[in-house]
N, C-alpha and C positions, 0 to 999 in steps of 0.2 A: 451602711458596710461598716466592719469592723476597721480599726487600723492596720490590724495583723493582714486582714485580705486585702487593705487598699497596698501595702508593701509588698505580699506576696505577687500582684499583679502586676505592679509596677516594675519589679524586679525580671518577672518573666519576660515582659515585653522589654524592656531595655536590653536584655540578651537573647532575645528574638527565639525564646522558646514557645513551644506548642503546650496545651494542658496537657497532652498524653507523654510530652517527653518529660515533662514534670512528673506527672504522675506514675508512669512507669509501671510496675507491678504492685506497687505500694497500695494503690487507691485507684476509684476510676476517674477519668476525664471529668463526668459529673460531679463528681464530689468537691474534685480540687473548684470548678467553677463554682460550686455552693460556696466554698471557704472564702474564696476572692470576692464575691459578691454580699458576705457577712452574713449568710443566710445558715451556717452551718460552723461551727466552732472546729479546729483539727485537733486530734487528740495529742498528745505530749510524742508519741511515737512516729506519726505522721508530719507534725512540725519540724522534727529533728530530719526525717525524708526531704523535705520541700526543702529547708535550708543547705543540704548538703547538694540537691541537685540545682540550687539556686549560685552554689559554691560563696555561702555566708554563715555568719557566725548566727546561731540561732536568736542571741542576744538582739542581732540585729533586726528581726522579724517581730520581735515583743516590742522593742522601742518606737518602732515607727519610722528611724531614722538610719540609714548606711554611714558607716564609718565616712564616706569617701563625702557623703551629704554634710555632716559634722565638720567635717575638716575646711569645706566651703564656707559652712557658718562661723567657724572660726576667724579663717582669711576675712570675712564679709567684718566680724567684730573689732577686730586689729585695725583695720580701714576705719572704722568709726571713730574707735579711742583713739587715734593717731591723730586726727583732729584737734584733741584736748577741749576744754571746756566745760562746763557744767552740763550744756547741752547736750555734748555729745555722750557724755559719762550715762547721763540718764536715760540716752537712747540706747546704748549699749544695754543699762542694765534692765530695762525693759525686754529689750529681744532676747537676752538671755533666760528670762523668766518663762518666757513661751517655750524655751527649749527643754527645761526641765521635765516634763512627762515622758521626753524622749530619751533622756539619759540611761546609758546602762553601767558596765564595768571593765569599759574599753579606755584607751589613752585617751581619747578625743574628748569622751566625754569627763574623764579626770580635768582635761585644759580647758574646759567650758566652765566647771568648780574653780578652779584657780582662777580664770579671768575673772570669774564672777565676783572673787573675794577679794583681788586688786583693785577691781574698780569701785569696788564698795567703798575701800578704804582710801581710793584716791579722792572720792567723791567727799569723803569725811573730811580728808587733810586739808584739802584746796578749797570746797566748797560746802562747809559746816552747815549753811543755813537749809540748801537744798537735799543734803543728806538728812536733815533731822525730819523731813515731808515723807521720805521713805517709811515702807511698811513694814519691811523685812530688811534691815541694815546689818543682819548676825553675820559678820566676815568670818568671824570665827568657827561656825557650824559648815560653811562652805569649804572654808581651809581645810578641815578634819576631812569632809566628803572626798577631796581631791586627793589627800595624805592617804586614807585607805585604799583608794583604789591604786594608786602609784605604788603603795606597800605590796599590794595584792600581785601588781605587774612586777614586781623587784626593780622597780627604777628608783633605787635609793638616791640617788641625786635628786631626784624630781622632790620627793620626800623632804632632804635634807633643804632645800628651797623653799619649801614653805615653812618650815620650822623656825628659817631664818629669819624669813619675811614677819614670824609673829613674835618672836623675839626681837625686831625691832620696832614693831608697834609697841610691845609691854618698853621698850626703851624711852620712845616719843613721849608716852604717857608718864615718865619718869619710876616706871616699875622695874629701877634697876636690879634688886634682888630677883625678881622673876626673870628676868633677862638671863642673869647669870646662871639660872638653873636649868633655865632653857638650851642655852649653850653648852654647859657641863653635860647633858643629857646628850646631845647633837653629835659633841667632839668623841663620846664613847663610841658612836657609828660611823666614825673615819677612821679608814686604814689608810695611814700615811705611807703610799707607796709609790708616787710621783709626783710631779710636778700639779699635775691636774687635782687631786686630792689635797695638796699641801693648798694651794689656793682656796679650796671650799675651807680647811679648816682656818686658814688666816683671815678669813671673812668674819666668821663665827668669833675668833679670837680679838677680834679689831671690837667687838661690840662688848664682849667681857673686857678688855682693858678700859673702854669708857665708862660702863656701866660701874665696876670696881673703882676707879676713879673720881666718879660721881658721888659715892658713897664715904668716900675717904680712907679706902684701905689702899693705903700708897705703896707699903710694902709688897704687898702681892700684886699691885700694879706695876713694879721694876720688876720683878719675877717674871712676869707675863710679857711685857716689853723684853727682855734679854730672850726669852723663848720664841718670841716671832722675830726678831733678828737671826736667831740661829735658823729659825725654819726658812727665813728667804735667802741665808747663805746658802743654807743645804740643798736648796731647789732652785737656787738661782731666780728667785722672784722679786727682780730689783724693780718690777713696778711699782713694789710696796713701800722702796725704801724712802722716798721722800716723806709719807704719810708716817711711816713709823720714826723717822728722825725727828719729826715734826712734836709726834705723840712724846716722845723723850725728853725733848727739848721743854716742854709743858709741865710734863711731870716733875724735871727736877728742880725749875724755876718756883714751883709750887711748894717745894719740898725743903725751898732754902738752899739747895745745893749749887749754887750759881757756875762753878768750875764745871761741874759735870754737863749742866744746861748749856754751856758755852761751846762745850765739844760737841754738841747735838747740832746746834746752830750750825759751828762750822761744818759739819758734815752736810747741811741743808745748804748751805753757799756753795759748795762744792759741785751738789747736785744740779742745781740751778746755772752753774757755771758750764755742766757738760751738756747739759739740753736746753734748746731752745724754745721755751715754753714760757708765753707772756704770764700763762695760771699760775705757774709754779714760781714765777718771779714776782709776782704780786702776791702773792701769799707769805712768800718770802720777807718781802719788803715791810706788809703789816707787823708781822710777826716781830722783827727786831727791833720797828720803831716802839712798840707796844711794851715789848720787854726794857725796851733800855729805859722809857718814862716810866713805866711802873715799878719795875723790880729793880733794874740797876739805878733808878731815880736818877739819870741822867737827862733834864728837859733840853737843856741846849743842844746837846747832840742828837736828843729825838728831832727837836724843830730844824737843824740841819739836814739831816736825813728827808724829813717832810718836804724841804724846800727841792731836793733833788729830784723827789717822785713827783712832785708837781708839775715840774718843767717837762717833764714827759709823757701826762697826761691832756688829753684834749679836752677835759671838762673836768670841773670840782666832783669833789668824791666827798659824801657824808662821812665814811668812815675816817679819811684823813682830816675832815673838819673837827670831829670828836678829839683824834689823839693830839690835834692842835691845840683846840681847847683845853686841855687837860696839861698839855705842857704850859702854856702861859697862866694857868693857876698855880702849878707850884713855881712859878718864876714871880709869883705875886703881881699878875698883869689881871685882873678882873676884869677889867672894863673890855679887854681885848679877848678875854678867854668868852663870855658870857653869850654874845650873840652867835658864838659856833659850834654850840652843843645842838646835838641832833637828837631826834628820837629814831635809836635804832632796832626796838622790839618793833613788830609788824602787830598790830591789835588783832587784825584776822586772823591769826595763828594761834592767840592766846589758848586756845584747846590743845594744844602739842605742849607738852613742857620740853623746855629747852636743858641743856645741859649745865649742869653747875656753874662750870666756868664759862661757859655762854652767858649765861644769866648775869653773871659777875662782871664780866667784862662791859657790857652793855648797862647795868644798872648801875655799877659804880659810879659813875658820871654825875648821878643826884649829889653824892658827896663830894664832888669836883666842884659843884655847883655852889654846894654849902658853904665849900672854903672860900669861894668867891665871895659868896654873900657875906661872910663875917668878916673878910678883908676890907668891905665895904660899910661896915659897922651895922647891917642890917641883922640883927642877931634872930630874930624872929623867924624870917624867911631862913635864915642859917639851917636853926634848928629843926624847922619842919621839914626840909628836905633830908638833913641827915637822919631823922628818927623815920623818915619814909624807906630810904633806903636800908638800913638797918636792919627795919621790919622785914622788908623783902628778901634780904640776905640772910636771916635769921635760921632758917631751916638748914643752911648749908654753911654750919659754923668751921668746918675743917679747912673752909677755903681760904687764900691769902686778901681776896676781896672783902670779905664778910670782916677780917679781924683789920681792914684799912678803913671801912665803913665804921667800924666800932669805934675806933684811935679818933677819926672825925668827929662822932658823935661827943664821945668825952671831952674833945678839944673845946666845943662849941658850948659845950652845958658849963664847963670851967669857966669859959669867958663870959659867959652869960651871969654866972654866979659871982663872978668879980662888977658887975654892973649895978 
Protein backbone atom coordinates (compact mmCIF):
# COMPACT_ATOMS: atom_id res chain seq x y z
CA UNK A 1 0.00 0.00 0.00
CA UNK A 2 1.45 3.41 -0.99
CA UNK A 3 1.97 6.16 1.58
CA UNK A 4 -0.37 8.41 -0.41
CA UNK A 5 -3.11 5.79 -0.31
CA UNK A 6 -2.59 5.21 3.40
CA UNK A 7 -2.85 8.95 4.06
CA UNK A 8 -6.00 9.38 1.95
CA UNK A 9 -7.73 6.46 3.67
CA UNK A 10 -6.71 7.63 7.13
CA UNK A 11 -7.93 11.17 6.57
CA UNK A 12 -11.19 10.02 4.97
CA UNK A 13 -12.00 7.80 7.93
CA UNK A 14 -11.03 10.52 10.43
CA UNK A 15 -13.46 12.88 8.69
CA UNK A 16 -16.10 10.11 8.51
CA UNK A 17 -16.54 10.40 4.76
CA UNK A 18 -17.57 7.59 2.42
CA UNK A 19 -15.71 6.68 -0.76
CA UNK A 20 -18.56 8.15 -2.79
CA UNK A 21 -18.52 11.42 -0.84
CA UNK A 22 -14.86 11.91 -1.63
CA UNK A 23 -14.98 10.61 -5.21
CA UNK A 24 -18.05 12.62 -6.22
CA UNK A 25 -18.21 13.14 -9.99
CA UNK A 26 -14.42 13.22 -10.44
CA UNK A 27 -13.94 9.45 -10.25
CA UNK A 28 -15.72 6.29 -9.25
CA UNK A 29 -15.71 5.07 -5.60
CA UNK A 30 -14.03 1.90 -6.90
CA UNK A 31 -11.17 3.92 -8.39
CA UNK A 32 -10.71 5.76 -5.07
CA UNK A 33 -10.63 2.41 -3.28
CA UNK A 34 -7.87 1.20 -5.64
CA UNK A 35 -5.87 4.37 -4.88
CA UNK A 36 -6.31 3.94 -1.14
CA UNK A 37 -5.10 0.35 -1.31
CA UNK A 38 -2.08 1.17 -3.43
CA UNK A 39 -3.32 -0.63 -6.51
CA UNK A 40 -3.56 2.50 -8.62
CA UNK A 41 -1.71 5.83 -8.68
CA UNK A 42 -3.81 9.00 -8.70
CA UNK A 43 -3.31 11.53 -11.48
CA UNK A 44 -2.35 15.06 -10.48
CA UNK A 45 -5.92 16.17 -11.21
CA UNK A 46 -7.46 13.40 -9.09
CA UNK A 47 -5.00 14.03 -6.26
CA UNK A 48 -5.93 17.72 -6.23
CA UNK A 49 -9.63 16.78 -6.14
CA UNK A 50 -9.14 14.35 -3.24
CA UNK A 51 -7.19 16.95 -1.28
CA UNK A 52 -10.00 19.48 -1.75
CA UNK A 53 -12.63 17.03 -0.52
CA UNK A 54 -10.50 16.17 2.53
CA UNK A 55 -9.83 19.89 3.11
CA UNK A 56 -6.05 19.53 3.22
CA UNK A 57 -3.14 20.82 1.18
CA UNK A 58 -2.13 18.42 -1.57
CA UNK A 59 1.41 18.38 -0.11
CA UNK A 60 0.04 16.72 3.02
CA UNK A 61 -1.05 13.77 0.91
CA UNK A 62 2.30 13.65 -0.82
CA UNK A 63 4.46 13.69 2.30
CA UNK A 64 2.44 11.27 4.34
CA UNK A 65 1.89 13.37 7.49
CA UNK A 66 -0.63 16.11 8.11
CA UNK A 67 0.36 19.42 9.63
CA UNK A 68 -1.45 18.49 12.83
CA UNK A 69 0.57 15.26 12.99
CA UNK A 70 3.79 17.20 12.50
CA UNK A 71 2.74 19.58 15.28
CA UNK A 72 2.31 16.61 17.61
CA UNK A 73 5.73 15.33 16.55
CA UNK A 74 7.24 18.72 17.34
CA UNK A 75 5.62 18.79 20.75
CA UNK A 76 6.98 15.32 21.57
CA UNK A 77 10.45 16.24 20.32
CA UNK A 78 10.57 19.38 22.46
CA UNK A 79 9.63 17.35 25.51
CA UNK A 80 12.47 14.93 24.76
CA UNK A 81 15.00 17.73 24.36
CA UNK A 82 13.77 19.51 27.48
CA UNK A 83 15.20 16.65 29.56
CA UNK A 84 18.66 17.64 28.24
CA UNK A 85 21.68 15.35 28.33
CA UNK A 86 23.44 13.55 25.50
CA UNK A 87 20.93 10.68 25.50
CA UNK A 88 17.97 13.05 25.03
CA UNK A 89 19.71 14.93 22.22
CA UNK A 90 20.58 11.70 20.41
CA UNK A 91 17.04 10.35 20.86
CA UNK A 92 15.58 13.52 19.35
CA UNK A 93 18.06 13.45 16.45
CA UNK A 94 17.21 9.81 15.65
CA UNK A 95 13.47 10.55 15.84
CA UNK A 96 13.73 13.56 13.53
CA UNK A 97 15.65 11.54 10.95
CA UNK A 98 12.63 9.22 10.61
CA UNK A 99 10.48 12.25 9.75
CA UNK A 100 12.56 13.54 6.83
CA UNK A 101 10.68 11.55 4.13
CA UNK A 102 7.43 13.16 5.28
CA UNK A 103 8.50 16.80 5.33
CA UNK A 104 7.22 19.32 2.82
CA UNK A 105 7.12 23.10 2.45
CA UNK A 106 4.93 24.02 5.41
CA UNK A 107 5.91 25.82 8.59
CA UNK A 108 5.87 22.63 10.66
CA UNK A 109 8.41 21.02 8.33
CA UNK A 110 10.60 24.10 8.59
CA UNK A 111 10.31 23.95 12.39
CA UNK A 112 11.49 20.33 12.34
CA UNK A 113 14.51 21.17 10.16
CA UNK A 114 15.22 24.10 12.47
CA UNK A 115 14.98 21.89 15.54
CA UNK A 116 17.30 19.32 13.96
CA UNK A 117 19.83 22.06 13.23
CA UNK A 118 19.81 23.44 16.79
CA UNK A 119 19.83 19.96 18.36
CA UNK A 120 22.84 18.93 16.27
CA UNK A 121 24.73 22.00 17.40
CA UNK A 122 23.63 21.51 21.00
CA UNK A 123 25.08 18.00 20.96
CA UNK A 124 28.27 19.30 19.36
CA UNK A 125 28.63 22.13 21.86
CA UNK A 126 28.01 20.15 25.04
CA UNK A 127 28.74 16.52 24.15
CA UNK A 128 31.41 16.62 21.45
CA UNK A 129 32.36 12.92 21.75
CA UNK A 130 28.73 11.87 21.10
CA UNK A 131 28.43 14.31 18.22
CA UNK A 132 31.53 12.85 16.55
CA UNK A 133 29.75 9.48 16.33
CA UNK A 134 26.92 10.87 14.17
CA UNK A 135 26.84 10.01 10.48
CA UNK A 136 25.02 13.22 9.58
CA UNK A 137 26.18 16.23 11.60
CA UNK A 138 25.90 18.97 8.96
CA UNK A 139 23.76 21.48 10.86
CA UNK A 140 24.32 24.15 8.21
CA UNK A 141 22.48 22.05 5.61
CA UNK A 142 19.33 21.81 7.76
CA UNK A 143 19.52 25.44 8.86
CA UNK A 144 19.41 26.47 5.19
CA UNK A 145 16.52 24.09 4.46
CA UNK A 146 14.50 25.65 7.27
CA UNK A 147 15.50 29.15 6.20
CA UNK A 148 14.39 28.57 2.60
CA UNK A 149 10.94 27.37 3.67
CA UNK A 150 10.50 30.27 6.11
CA UNK A 151 11.53 32.66 3.35
CA UNK A 152 8.98 31.14 0.94
CA UNK A 153 6.34 31.59 3.63
CA UNK A 154 7.49 35.21 4.17
CA UNK A 155 8.35 34.52 7.78
CA UNK A 156 11.26 36.96 7.92
CA UNK A 157 11.68 36.86 11.70
CA UNK A 158 12.24 33.11 11.60
CA UNK A 159 14.77 33.54 8.80
CA UNK A 160 16.59 36.13 10.91
CA UNK A 161 16.54 33.80 13.94
CA UNK A 162 18.37 31.16 11.92
CA UNK A 163 20.90 33.62 10.54
CA UNK A 164 21.58 34.92 14.03
CA UNK A 165 22.17 31.38 15.25
CA UNK A 166 24.56 30.74 12.35
CA UNK A 167 26.36 33.99 13.13
CA UNK A 168 26.59 32.93 16.77
CA UNK A 169 28.09 29.58 15.74
CA UNK A 170 30.76 31.35 13.69
CA UNK A 171 31.38 33.63 16.67
CA UNK A 172 31.79 30.64 19.00
CA UNK A 173 34.38 29.21 16.60
CA UNK A 174 36.33 32.45 16.50
CA UNK A 175 35.29 33.26 12.92
CA UNK A 176 34.76 36.91 13.84
CA UNK A 177 35.02 38.39 10.33
CA UNK A 178 32.42 35.88 9.05
CA UNK A 179 30.18 36.75 12.01
CA UNK A 180 30.36 40.45 11.13
CA UNK A 181 29.52 39.65 7.49
CA UNK A 182 26.42 37.62 8.44
CA UNK A 183 25.29 40.31 10.86
CA UNK A 184 25.66 43.12 8.31
CA UNK A 185 23.66 41.17 5.71
CA UNK A 186 20.95 40.42 8.26
CA UNK A 187 20.70 44.00 9.53
CA UNK A 188 19.94 45.14 5.97
CA UNK A 189 16.76 43.05 6.11
CA UNK A 190 15.48 44.58 9.35
CA UNK A 191 13.10 47.55 9.18
CA UNK A 192 13.38 49.46 12.45
CA UNK A 193 9.74 50.36 12.97
CA UNK A 194 8.99 49.32 16.55
CA UNK A 195 10.51 47.92 19.74
CA UNK A 196 10.12 44.34 18.49
CA UNK A 197 12.26 44.92 15.39
CA UNK A 198 14.71 46.94 17.50
CA UNK A 199 15.12 43.96 19.85
CA UNK A 200 16.01 41.77 16.87
CA UNK A 201 18.51 44.35 15.63
CA UNK A 202 20.09 44.65 19.09
CA UNK A 203 20.73 40.90 19.22
CA UNK A 204 22.63 41.09 15.95
CA UNK A 205 24.47 44.25 16.95
CA UNK A 206 25.64 42.64 20.18
CA UNK A 207 27.31 39.86 18.18
CA UNK A 208 28.77 42.47 15.86
CA UNK A 209 30.19 44.43 18.80
CA UNK A 210 31.83 41.42 20.43
CA UNK A 211 33.30 40.32 17.10
CA UNK A 212 34.76 43.73 16.29
CA UNK A 213 36.08 43.97 19.84
CA UNK A 214 37.68 40.53 19.43
CA UNK A 215 39.67 41.53 16.35
CA UNK A 216 40.80 44.85 17.82
CA UNK A 217 38.53 47.18 15.82
CA UNK A 218 38.09 49.42 18.85
CA UNK A 219 37.01 52.65 17.13
CA UNK A 220 34.28 50.84 15.19
CA UNK A 221 33.29 49.11 18.43
CA UNK A 222 32.89 52.48 20.16
CA UNK A 223 30.69 53.74 17.33
CA UNK A 224 28.57 50.59 17.48
CA UNK A 225 28.24 50.89 21.26
CA UNK A 226 26.85 54.41 20.88
CA UNK A 227 24.44 53.21 18.16
CA UNK A 228 23.20 50.48 20.50
CA UNK A 229 22.68 52.90 23.39
CA UNK A 230 20.78 55.26 21.09
CA UNK A 231 18.65 52.34 19.87
CA UNK A 232 17.97 51.33 23.46
CA UNK A 233 16.87 54.86 24.38
CA UNK A 234 14.77 55.37 21.25
CA UNK A 235 12.77 52.17 21.68
CA UNK A 236 12.99 52.03 25.49
CA UNK A 237 14.76 48.66 25.50
CA UNK A 238 16.03 49.11 29.03
CA UNK A 239 16.45 45.38 29.57
CA UNK A 240 19.61 45.80 27.46
CA UNK A 241 21.04 48.56 29.63
CA UNK A 242 23.21 46.47 31.96
CA UNK A 243 24.82 44.49 29.14
CA UNK A 244 25.47 47.61 27.06
CA UNK A 245 27.05 49.46 29.98
CA UNK A 246 29.20 46.43 30.80
CA UNK A 247 30.32 46.33 27.17
CA UNK A 248 31.23 50.01 27.35
CA UNK A 249 33.13 49.55 30.60
CA UNK A 250 35.25 46.71 29.18
CA UNK A 251 35.89 48.47 25.88
CA UNK A 252 37.12 51.73 27.38
CA UNK A 253 39.27 50.02 30.00
CA UNK A 254 40.83 48.01 27.18
CA UNK A 255 41.51 51.23 25.27
CA UNK A 256 43.12 52.84 28.33
CA UNK A 257 40.38 55.49 28.62
CA UNK A 258 39.81 55.00 32.33
CA UNK A 259 37.60 58.04 32.99
CA UNK A 260 35.16 56.93 30.29
CA UNK A 261 35.26 53.35 31.62
CA UNK A 262 34.45 54.59 35.14
CA UNK A 263 31.42 56.43 33.77
CA UNK A 264 30.05 53.12 32.51
CA UNK A 265 30.92 51.44 35.82
CA UNK A 266 28.83 54.05 37.61
CA UNK A 267 25.94 53.38 35.25
CA UNK A 268 26.02 49.63 35.97
CA UNK A 269 26.18 50.34 39.71
CA UNK A 270 23.11 52.57 39.47
CA UNK A 271 21.20 49.85 37.59
CA UNK A 272 22.07 47.22 40.20
CA UNK A 273 20.80 49.56 42.92
CA UNK A 274 17.52 49.99 41.03
CA UNK A 275 16.89 46.29 40.35
CA UNK A 276 16.99 43.59 43.02
CA UNK A 277 18.90 41.00 40.99
CA UNK A 278 21.52 38.67 42.47
CA UNK A 279 22.83 37.94 38.98
CA UNK A 280 23.45 41.62 38.18
CA UNK A 281 24.95 42.17 41.59
CA UNK A 282 27.41 39.27 41.19
CA UNK A 283 28.40 40.35 37.68
CA UNK A 284 29.00 43.91 38.84
CA UNK A 285 31.05 42.81 41.88
CA UNK A 286 33.36 40.53 39.89
CA UNK A 287 33.79 43.17 37.19
CA UNK A 288 34.72 45.94 39.64
CA UNK A 289 37.16 43.72 41.56
CA UNK A 290 38.87 42.60 38.36
CA UNK A 291 39.11 46.12 36.95
CA UNK A 292 40.38 47.51 40.24
CA UNK A 293 43.18 44.92 40.39
CA UNK A 294 44.14 44.60 36.71
CA UNK A 295 43.52 48.01 35.15
CA UNK A 296 43.51 50.36 38.16
CA UNK A 297 46.38 48.46 39.85
CA UNK A 298 44.86 48.72 43.33
CA UNK A 299 45.23 45.20 44.83
CA UNK A 300 44.55 46.38 48.42
CA UNK A 301 41.17 47.83 47.41
CA UNK A 302 40.37 44.67 45.43
CA UNK A 303 41.10 42.51 48.48
CA UNK A 304 38.84 44.71 50.60
CA UNK A 305 36.00 44.26 48.10
CA UNK A 306 36.62 40.50 47.90
CA UNK A 307 36.35 40.25 51.69
CA UNK A 308 32.97 42.03 51.59
CA UNK A 309 31.68 39.70 48.85
CA UNK A 310 32.94 36.55 50.61
CA UNK A 311 31.04 37.43 53.78
CA UNK A 312 27.79 37.29 51.80
CA UNK A 313 28.55 34.00 50.02
CA UNK A 314 27.53 30.60 51.37
CA UNK A 315 30.48 28.79 49.76
CA UNK A 316 33.87 29.55 48.24
CA UNK A 317 34.06 30.68 44.63
CA UNK A 318 36.83 29.76 42.15
CA UNK A 319 36.66 33.16 40.47
CA UNK A 320 37.05 34.99 43.78
CA UNK A 321 39.92 32.70 44.72
CA UNK A 322 41.63 33.53 41.45
CA UNK A 323 41.13 37.26 41.92
CA UNK A 324 42.48 37.07 45.44
CA UNK A 325 45.58 35.19 44.22
CA UNK A 326 46.29 37.95 41.71
CA UNK A 327 46.04 40.60 44.41
CA UNK A 328 48.49 38.75 46.66
CA UNK A 329 50.85 38.42 43.71
CA UNK A 330 50.90 42.16 43.16
CA UNK A 331 51.43 42.66 46.90
CA UNK A 332 54.47 40.34 46.64
CA UNK A 333 53.00 37.63 48.85
CA UNK A 334 53.64 34.60 46.59
CA UNK A 335 53.18 31.97 49.30
CA UNK A 336 49.64 33.24 49.92
CA UNK A 337 48.90 33.55 46.22
CA UNK A 338 50.04 30.24 44.71
CA UNK A 339 47.59 27.90 46.54
CA UNK A 340 44.65 30.07 45.43
CA UNK A 341 45.04 29.86 41.65
CA UNK A 342 42.33 27.85 39.85
CA UNK A 343 41.84 26.38 36.38
CA UNK A 344 38.94 28.45 35.00
CA UNK A 345 38.86 27.18 31.39
CA UNK A 346 36.93 23.91 31.01
CA UNK A 347 38.83 21.25 29.08
CA UNK A 348 35.60 19.78 27.64
CA UNK A 349 34.80 23.06 25.89
CA UNK A 350 38.13 23.56 24.11
CA UNK A 351 36.46 22.92 20.70
CA UNK A 352 34.53 26.17 21.26
CA UNK A 353 36.51 29.38 20.81
CA UNK A 354 36.47 31.79 23.74
CA UNK A 355 36.39 35.54 23.13
CA UNK A 356 39.93 37.02 23.29
CA UNK A 357 38.99 39.05 26.37
CA UNK A 358 37.65 35.94 28.14
CA UNK A 359 40.80 34.02 27.18
CA UNK A 360 42.92 36.87 28.48
CA UNK A 361 41.06 37.12 31.79
CA UNK A 362 41.52 33.40 32.43
CA UNK A 363 44.92 32.61 30.95
CA UNK A 364 46.66 35.69 32.37
CA UNK A 365 46.74 33.89 35.72
CA UNK A 366 49.78 31.98 34.45
CA UNK A 367 51.61 35.33 34.21
CA UNK A 368 50.73 36.04 37.84
CA UNK A 369 51.95 32.59 38.82
CA UNK A 370 55.15 33.27 36.90
CA UNK A 371 55.59 36.45 38.94
CA UNK A 372 55.10 34.43 42.14
CA UNK A 373 57.87 32.01 41.16
CA UNK A 374 60.12 34.91 40.21
CA UNK A 375 59.51 36.40 43.66
CA UNK A 376 60.49 33.03 45.15
CA UNK A 377 63.60 33.02 42.92
CA UNK A 378 62.49 29.91 40.98
CA UNK A 379 63.32 31.53 37.65
CA UNK A 380 63.14 28.36 35.54
CA UNK A 381 59.53 27.70 36.59
CA UNK A 382 58.72 31.40 36.21
CA UNK A 383 60.11 31.48 32.68
CA UNK A 384 58.25 28.31 31.68
CA UNK A 385 54.87 29.74 32.75
CA UNK A 386 55.56 33.20 31.32
CA UNK A 387 56.50 31.77 27.92
CA UNK A 388 53.41 29.54 27.91
CA UNK A 389 50.92 32.35 28.51
CA UNK A 390 52.71 34.73 26.11
CA UNK A 391 52.43 32.04 23.42
CA UNK A 392 48.74 31.45 24.19
CA UNK A 393 47.83 35.14 24.02
CA UNK A 394 50.09 36.06 21.10
CA UNK A 395 47.29 35.71 18.55
CA UNK A 396 45.43 38.52 20.34
CA UNK A 397 48.19 41.19 20.46
CA UNK A 398 45.67 44.04 20.69
CA UNK A 399 44.51 43.00 24.18
CA UNK A 400 45.83 44.47 27.42
CA UNK A 401 46.27 40.91 28.69
CA UNK A 402 48.78 40.07 26.01
CA UNK A 403 50.71 43.26 26.73
CA UNK A 404 50.77 42.36 30.44
CA UNK A 405 51.94 38.81 29.69
CA UNK A 406 54.63 40.14 27.38
CA UNK A 407 55.86 42.55 30.07
CA UNK A 408 56.04 39.79 32.67
CA UNK A 409 58.02 37.57 30.29
CA UNK A 410 60.43 40.39 29.55
CA UNK A 411 60.99 41.09 33.28
CA UNK A 412 61.69 37.43 34.01
CA UNK A 413 64.08 37.14 31.08
CA UNK A 414 65.98 40.20 32.33
CA UNK A 415 66.16 38.75 35.84
CA UNK A 416 67.34 35.38 34.56
CA UNK A 417 70.04 37.00 32.39
CA UNK A 418 71.35 38.86 35.43
CA UNK A 419 71.85 35.55 37.21
